[in-house]
Backbone as a ProteinNet text record, in pm:
[ID]
protein_1_A
[PRIMARY]
XXXXXXXXXXXXXXXXXXXXXXXXXXXXXXXXXXXXXXXXXXXXXXXXXXXXXXXXXXXXXXXXXXXXXXXXXXXXXXXXXXXXXXXXXXXXXXXXXXXXXXXXXXXXXXXXXXXXXXXXXXXXXXXXXXXXXXXXXXXXXXXXXXXXXXXXXXXXXXXXXXXXXXXXXXXXXXXXXXXXXXXXXXXX
[TERTIARY]
9237.7	9140.2	9163.9	9059	9069.5	9090.3	9143.6	9173.8	9050.4	8938	8817	8772.8	8796.2	8762.1	8855.7	8984.6	9079	9038.7	8994.5	8948.8	8823.7	8731.2	8609.8	8644	8737.5	8777.5	8840.7	8922	8983.8	8876.9	8777.5	8666.2	8585	8567	8497.6	8573.9	8706.2	8787.9	8763.7	8759.9	8733.9	8598.4	8497.3	8364.5	8367.4	8434.5	8443.8	8518.7	8624.8	8699.8	8615.2	8537.2	8447.2	8347.7	8293.1	8198.5	8269.5	8388.1	8468.5	8497	8535.9	8564.4	8440.3	8324.5	8201.7	8172.8	8209.3	8189.9	8291.4	8416.1	8524.8	8596.7	8545.5	8614.9	8623	8533	8533.1	8586.9	8634.2	8688.1	8804.1	8805.7	8909.8	8958.9	9027	9080.3	9231.5	9299.9	9444.2	9475.3	9595.7	9637.9	9784.4	9827.8	9969.1	9998.4	10125.1	10160.2	10095.5	10068.8	10007.8	9856.6	9800.8	9655.7	9610.4	9589.4	9560.4	9418.9	9406.4	9274.3	9242.6	9126	9082.4	9178.1	9229.4	9322.9	9450.7	9498.9	9618	9593.6	9475.8	9439.4	9441.1	9383	9378.8	9517.9	9603.5	9740.6	9817.5	9796.8	9860.7	9813.6	9683.9	9627.2	9679.7	9682.3	9730.9	9872.9	9961.8	10100.2	10109.6	10042.5	10058.6	9992.5	9883.3	9824	9913.5	9970.9	10062.3	10185.2	10237.3	10352	10318.4	10199.9	10156.1	10154	10094.1	10088.1	10226.2	10316.2	10453.2	10523.3	10501.2	10567.5	10516.1	10384.4	10333.1	10364.3	10373.9	10417.6	10563.6	10646.4	10787.5	10809.2	10737	10749.6	10708.8	10597.7	10547.3	10642	10704.1	10785.8	10936	10974.4	11116.8	11186.9	11112.1	11166.3	11192.6	11310.1	11337.2	11237.7	11204	11116.3	11177.3	11139.1	11197.1	11124.7	11199.1	11145.6	11159.3	11058.9	11059.7	11046.9	11099.1	11083.8	10955.3	10856.4	10724.1	10727.9	10801.5	10803.8	10859.3	10968.9	11031.2	10940.1	10882.7	10798.1	10669.8	10607.6	10482.6	10503.8	10613.4	10645.2	10665.9	10742	10771.6	10644.6	10558.1	10438.4	10340.1	10338.1	10252	10289.3	10417.3	10461	10457.2	10482.4	10479.4	10339	10236.7	10099.3	10033.4	10103.9	10043	9992.9	10061.8	10021.6	9936.7	9905.8	9825.5	9678.4	9596	9452.6	9389.1	9286.5	9222.3	9161.6	9110.5	9051.8	9158.2	9279.1	9389.8	9424	9430.2	9456.9	9348.4	9223.6	9111.7	9122.8	9153.2	9168.9	9286.9	9395.8	9512.1	9478.8	9401.1	9361.2	9282.7	9189.9	9112.5	9203.9	9300	9394.6	9479.5	9525.6	9609	9530.9	9406.4	9324.5	9306	9277.9	9264.2	9394.6	9506.3	9636.6	9662.6	9631	9652.9	9565.1	9442.8	9355	9414.7	9469.5	9534.2	9651.6	9727.3	9840	9789.8	9688.9	9631.4	9589.6	9532.5	9488.3	9602.8	9725.7	9841.7	9878	9834.3	9871.2	9779.7	9839.2	9763.4	9717	9610.8	9556.4	9662	9743.9	9844.2	9951.3	9980.6	10078	10023	9894	9832.6	9838.1	9851	9861.9	10005.6	10099.9	10242.9	10288.1	10352.1	10405.8	10552.6	10614.1	10758.1	10791.8	10693.2	10720.7	10771.2	10861.9	10930.3	10848	10736.5	10651.9	10705	10793	10839.4	10759.9	10666.2	10582.4	10586.6	10560.3	10561.9	10421.9	10349.8	10218.8	10193.4	10079.8	10046.8	10040.8	10064.8	10054.3	9914.1	9810.4	9674.9	9655.7	9715	9698.6	9772.5	9889.1	9961	9877	9822.9	9741.2	9618	9550.2	9431.1	9465.9	9582.9	9625.3	9636.7	9709.4	9734.7	9622.6	9542.6	9436.4	9300.6	9288.4	9158.1	9169.6	9236.4	9239.2	9294.7	9413.1	9478.7	9396.3	9351	9270.2	9139.4	9071.2	8942.8	8964.1	9071.4	9099.7	9120.4	9191.1	9212.2	9081.9	8998.6	8869.4	8784.9	8777.4	8699.5	8753.8	8884.4	8947.5	8910.3	8913.8	8881.9	8734.5	8646.4	8503.8	8482.7	8549.6	8536.4	8590	8707.3	8770.8	8683.3	8621.1	8536.4	8394.7	8373.5	8244.1	8133.1	8169.4	8072.2	8038.8	7963.5	7940.3	7859.5	7767.9	7690	7780.3	7870.9	7961.4	8063.9	8107.8	8197.8	8130.2	8008.6	7934.9	7911.3	7877.1	7849.3	7972.8	8086.8	8207.7	8253.1	8236.7	8271.5	8175.7	8048.4	7949	7974.5	8006	8026.1	8160.8	8257	8388.9	8418.1	8332.7	8359.8	8400.1	8321	8351	8482.8	8512.3	8639	8758.2	8743	8848.6	8870.2	8761.2	8772.4	8840	8807.9	8874.4	9023.1	9056.6	9195.9	9274.7	9214.3	9286	9267.8	9204.6	9171.5	9092.4	8993.3	8899.2	8962.3	9067.6	9132.5	9076.9	8995.1	8930.6	9028.3	9152	9247.7	9281.6	9239.6	9260.5	9191.4	9094	9021.4	9085	9195.1	9252.4	9325.2	9343.9	9412.9	9545.7	9601.9	9722.8	9841.7	9843.7	9958.5	9940.6	9835.4	9812.6	9886.8	9952.9	10036.7	9962.2	9841.9	9768.5	9742.4	9707.4	9677.3	9802.3	9913.5	10038.4	10083.7	10080.1	10134.6	10036.5	9908.3	9812.3	9752.6	9772	9709.6	9797
7820.6	7927.7	8004	8035.4	8105.1	8255.1	8316	8459	8543.7	8512.7	8592.3	8584.7	8470.8	8458.2	8544.5	8549.1	8635.7	8782.2	8819.5	8957.6	8984.8	8889.8	8903.4	8916.6	8834.1	8842.7	8978.4	9028.4	9160.9	9268.7	9259.8	9355.8	9338.8	9214.2	9191.1	9255.1	9244	9306.7	9456.8	9516.6	9661.2	9694.2	9611.9	9635.1	9620.8	9515.6	9495.1	9610.2	9658.1	9770.4	9897.5	9914.7	10030.2	10030.2	9914.4	9903	9930.2	9873.7	9895.8	10044.7	10109.2	10253.3	10332.6	10292.9	10365.7	10355.9	10245.4	10229.7	10308.9	10313.8	10362.5	10487	10550.1	10666.7	10782.9	10787.8	10896	10849.3	10727.1	10675	10762.9	10793.3	10879.9	10821.6	10707	10644.3	10628	10638.7	10620	10473.3	10452.4	10315.3	10301.6	10177.7	10146.5	10033.5	10000.4	9892.1	9760.3	9746.4	9623.8	9634.3	9748.5	9769.3	9865.1	9812.6	9894.4	9949.6	10069.8	10123.5	10092	10135.4	10102.9	10160	10279.3	10339.4	10256.7	10206.4	10121.3	9995.4	9938.4	9818.7	9850.5	9963.4	9999.2	10027.8	10092	10116.9	9987.7	9892.5	9761	9688.2	9684.9	9619.4	9685.1	9816.8	9890	9848	9844.5	9809.4	9671.2	9573	9435.6	9413.2	9482	9469.6	9537.3	9650.7	9717.2	9630	9571.1	9481.9	9364.3	9308.9	9198.7	9243.6	9359.3	9409.1	9430	9489.4	9510.7	9377.6	9280.8	9151.1	9076.2	9069.3	8993.2	9063.2	9196.2	9269.6	9236.2	9239.4	9207.9	9067	8972.3	8833.4	8822	8879.3	8868.7	8933	9043.1	9120.1	9103.9	9014.7	8992.6	9112.5	9191.5	9310.6	9275.9	9309	9278.4	9349.4	9283	9340.6	9310.3	9388.1	9374.1	9267.8	9169.6	9075	9143.3	9134.1	9207.3	9113	9158.4	9089.9	9142.4	9056.5	9099	9168.5	9114.6	9175.4	9317.1	9334.9	9467.1	9564.5	9518.3	9604.4	9642.4	9548.4	9579.6	9689.7	9685.3	9789.6	9923.2	9920.7	10043.1	10106.4	10025.5	10085.1	10134.4	10071.7	10122	10267.3	10292.1	10426.9	10521.7	10471.4	10552.9	10607.9	10532.1	10573.5	10652.9	10675.1	10745.9	10884.9	10952.7	11088.7	11094.6	10980.7	10976.3	10966.7	11045.7	11043.2	10917.4	10868	10743.9	10754.9	10872.8	10886.2	10876.1	10918.7	10904.9	10757	10684	10540.3	10469.1	10507.4	10444.9	10467.6	10588.4	10616.7	10539.6	10532.2	10456.9	10308.6	10255.7	10115	10091.7	10179.3	10164.2	10163.7	10254.5	10260.4	10133.4	10085.1	9965	9844.1	9832	9718.9	9723.9	9840.4	9854	9815.3	9862.9	9827.8	9678.1	9616.2	9471.9	9394.3	9436.8	9369.5	9378.6	9493.8	9507.3	9411.2	9392.1	9298.9	9154.5	9121.8	8986.6	8953.7	9051	9030.3	8998.5	9031.8	9002.8	8854.3	8782.8	8642.5	8550.4	8446.6	8338.6	8243.3	8171.3	8077.8	7977.8	7925.6	7826.7	7888.4	8016.3	8082.5	8094.7	8113.8	8126	7994.6	7883.6	7752.2	7711.8	7793	7760.8	7776.5	7672	7674	7715.1	7731.1	7757.7	7905.8	7990.7	8134.4	8186.8	8283.4	8325.6	8418.9	8366	8445	8446.9	8352	8336.1	8229.7	8165.8	8061.5	7938	7822.8	7697	7659.5	7756	7723.9	7806.1	7780.6	7840.3	7993.1	8054.7	8200.4	8246.9	8175.9	8219.2	8223.2	8126.4	8120.6	8237.2	8273.1	8389.5	8516.8	8535	8653.8	8655.9	8542.2	8535.5	8567.1	8520.7	8545.9	8696.6	8767.8	8909.8	9003.4	8959.8	9047.5	9017.4	8903.7	8868.7	8813.5	8703	8634.5	8724.9	8777.3	8861.3	8986.4	9063.5	9180.8	9145.9	9042.2	9005.8	8960.3	8887.3	8845.9	8967.4	9067.6	9187.2	9262.4	9272.7	9340	9262.2	9130.4	9047.1	9059	9054.8	9066.7	9199.8	9306.5	9437.3	9445.8	9394.7	9393	9318.4	9205.8	9127.2	9205.6	9262.6	9340.5	9459.8	9523.6	9640.6	9601	9471.7	9417.2	9452.2	9462.6	9481.8	9342.3	9268	9126.6	9101.4	9190.4	9171.3	9175.6	9271.4	9280.2	9167.9	9127.2	9011.9	8888.2	8863.6	8747.9	8759	8876.9	8898.5	8872.7	8925.2	8909	8762.7	8691.8	8549.6	8470.6	8498.9	8427.8	8447.9	8570.4	8599.9	8552.8	8530.3	8488.6	8340.6	8271.9	8135.3	8042.9	8036.4	7944.9	7979.1	8107.2	8148	8110.3	8125.7	8084.1	7933.4	7859	7713.1	7671.1	7736.7	7704.9	7736.5	7852.1	7893.3	7792.5	7746.9	7664.6	7514.4	7475.6	7332.8	7278.7	7357.1	7319.8	7307.5	7382.3	7383.2	7500.1	7469.2	7572.9	7660.4	7616.5	7700.1	7827	7836.2	7959	8077.7	8049.3	8155.8	8198.1	8137.2	8177.1	8311.2	8374.6	8503	8490.1	8370.4	8345.8	8429.9	8468.2	8543.4	8694.7	8739.3	8882.1	8928.5	9040.4	9090.2	9103.2	9157.2	9179.4	9049.4	8945	8818.2	8747.9	8765	8702	8759.7	8890	8958.2	8958.7	8975	8994.1	8863.9	8753.4	8629.8	8555.2
9046.9	9039.3	8909.5	8841.5	8713.8	8732.9	8629.3	8630.8	8665.1	8604.4	8629.3	8775	8838.4	8980.1	9065.2	9029.8	9102.4	9089.4	8971.4	8949.9	9032.3	9032.9	9113.2	9261.1	9309.7	9450.2	9482.2	9390.3	9411.6	9419.4	9333.8	9339.2	9466.8	9511.6	9638.9	9754.2	9750.4	9854	9855.8	9736.8	9728.9	9792.2	9766.3	9824.2	9976.1	10025.5	10170.1	10237	10173.2	10229.4	10226.2	10120.2	10113.2	10227.5	10258.1	10369.5	10502.4	10519.1	10638.8	10655.4	10547.2	10548.8	10590.4	10539.8	10575.2	10725.3	10787.9	10932.2	11013	10966.7	11051.7	11000.3	10896.4	10840.3	10939.5	11033.2	11133	11268.3	11274.2	11399.2	11444.9	11572	11626.5	11758.6	11747.4	11867.9	11852	11963.5	11962.4	11935.1	11886.9	11860.1	11897.6	11895.3	11910.9	11813.6	11799.2	11708.9	11752.1	11878.9	11929.3	11945.5	11912.3	11925.3	11815.4	11696	11578.3	11579.2	11520.9	11491.8	11344.5	11297.6	11161.3	11056.3	11079.5	10984.1	10973.7	11085.6	11084.4	11001.9	11016.9	10940.6	10790.7	10754.6	10612.2	10557	10634.8	10590	10569.3	10657.6	10648.1	10521.9	10501.9	10383.5	10257.2	10254	10137.1	10101.7	10199.9	10170.9	10106.8	10166.8	10119.8	9984.2	9956.9	9822.5	9718.6	9752.6	9659.4	9636.1	9742.3	9730	9637.8	9652.9	9566.5	9421	9393.8	9256.8	9197.5	9276.9	9229.3	9202.7	9291	9277.1	9154.2	9136.4	9021.9	8890	8892.5	8773.1	8742.7	8845.5	8828.4	8777	8833.2	8788.6	8642.1	8606.4	8468.9	8368	8404.9	8311.2	8331.8	8419.1	8442.2	8503.7	8579.3	8644.6	8791.1	8842.5	8983.6	9076.2	9182.9	9284.4	9419.4	9517.2	9649.8	9731.3	9779.2	9876.8	10012.7	10094.1	10220.2	10339.9	10452.5	10579.5	10643.5	10656.6	10702.8	10838.7	10933.8	11067.5	11063.7	10993.3	10985.1	10910.3	10800.3	10718	10790.3	10859.8	10929.7	11033.1	11103.5	11200	11128.4	11021.4	10946.8	10889.5	10827.7	10765.3	10870.2	10987.1	11093.8	11125.4	11149	11185	11065.7	10948.3	10826.7	10799.8	10833.9	10804.5	10916.6	11027.5	11140.3	11101.8	11010.4	10975.1	10847.5	10789.6	10667.5	10705.9	10640.4	10669.1	10610.5	10677	10635.5	10495.5	10459.6	10325.7	10216.9	10245.1	10150	10132.4	10242.3	10235.4	10154.7	10178.2	10107.1	9956.4	9915.1	9771.6	9712.3	9786.3	9738.1	9723.5	9816.8	9807.2	9679.3	9648.8	9525.3	9403.7	9400	9287.3	9278.5	9392.6	9395.6	9345.3	9385.3	9340.1	9188.6	9134.4	8988.5	8919.1	8970.9	8912	8919.7	9032.2	9046.2	8949.2	8931.9	8836.1	8696.1	8660.8	8529.7	8515.3	8621.7	8616.2	8610.3	8687.9	8683	8539.8	8471.3	8332.7	8237.9	8274.7	8191.4	8192.4	8292.8	8310.3	8229.8	8172.7	8110	8219.8	8192.6	8292.3	8340.1	8249.2	8290	8380	8361.8	8450.1	8591.5	8603.5	8735.7	8813.6	8742.7	8807.6	8835.1	8791.8	8804.6	8950.3	9002.7	9139.1	9142.4	9025.7	9021.7	9009.2	8993.2	8982.3	9116.8	9116.6	9240.9	9330.4	9381.4	9471	9614.4	9645.1	9782.2	9857	9786.5	9845.7	9756.3	9815.7	9740.8	9693.6	9642.2	9586.3	9461.8	9400.6	9271.6	9279	9162.6	9152.1	9191.6	9148.3	9182.1	9333.1	9402.9	9547.6	9613.6	9558.6	9611.3	9592.8	9473	9445.6	9535.7	9547.4	9632.9	9778.1	9822.2	9960	9985.6	9900.6	9926.7	9882.1	9788	9737.8	9800.2	9868.2	9924.8	10067.5	10084.7	10214.2	10324.6	10303.6	10405.1	10437.2	10337.1	10371.6	10443.3	10397	10458	10602.6	10627.9	10765.7	10855.9	10805.6	10888.2	10913.5	10813.1	10832.9	10934	10916.9	11009.2	11151.8	11163.5	11295.8	11361.4	11283.5	11341.4	11379.7	11293.8	11329.4	11461.6	11476.1	11598.3	11718.1	11701.4	11808.1	11848.3	11750.2	11775.8	11818.9	11836.1	11875.5	11777.5	11650.5	11543.6	11490.4	11570.2	11544	11417.3	11383.5	11260.3	11137.9	11133.2	11018.3	11018.6	11137.3	11146.3	11086.9	11129.7	11078.9	10928.4	10882.6	10740.4	10653.7	10695.3	10614.5	10612.4	10723.6	10727.3	10638.2	10649.8	10569.2	10420	10379.8	10238.1	10183.7	10270.7	10222.9	10247.5	10318.8	10361.8	10246.4	10141.6	10030.6	9962.2	9950.1	9888.5	9977.2	10107.3	10199.5	10191.2	10179.5	10171.4	10040.8	9931.3	9804.3	9812.9	9867.5	9882.1	9966.5	10076.4	10174.6	10154.2	10046.7	10026.5	10145.7	10187.6	10294.9	10433.3	10458	10588.9	10670.5	10770.2	10851	10928.1	10946.3	11019.1	10942.1	10816.7	10740.6	10808.8	10894.4	10963.7	11095.6	11137.1	11265.6	11253.2	11366.4	11372.3	11447.3	11452	11529.3	11484.2	11358.8	11308.5	11319.7	11385.8	11403.4	11528	11518.4	11627.6	11758.3	11753.3	11874.7	11949.1	11873.7	11936.2	11987.5	11918.2	11960.1	12094	12104.2	12220.8	12337.7	12309.3	12415.4	12469.1	12399.5	12447.4	12545.4
[MASK]
++++++++++++++++++++++++++++++++++++++++++++++++++++++++++++++++++++++++++++++++++++++++++++++++++++++++++++++++++++++++++++++++++++++++++++++++++++++++++++++++++++++++++++++++++++++++++++

């Protein structure tokens, strides 16, 4: 995947999150770690996109970055964001996306195809960036739309992201499953 496409996907994520925010910015429902509300989803997305930006910056500039344990971190960020207002999370997401785009621009096309960079995954840098800046956030938004029975938005986000998911996954439809989401693991 080319750099300009990664930037486009990051901007698409910002648009999808903006739409999600417009639907749920006034949502006032309780949540738990096993049953997230919209604000919890946005806090989770924010952390992982920021982590991606920090990691790809560190890799590009030879600066150490923290490798994290996803299970431990997801629990921590859930509780850390409980007192943060959703509008603050939304603004931070916008800033993080802009910062990540600036870091993506630092990479040469051949670096984005490199599988040996220390992302923690055995695939290309572009695929790592697409995962954290597009695939992962879009899956969470789609999952929440489905959970909230907002079927029109669920269908819309799947329809608009389908080709990008297929490119990311080399046409593997299992990229659309939610098996790794906490709610589905525990409640199913």
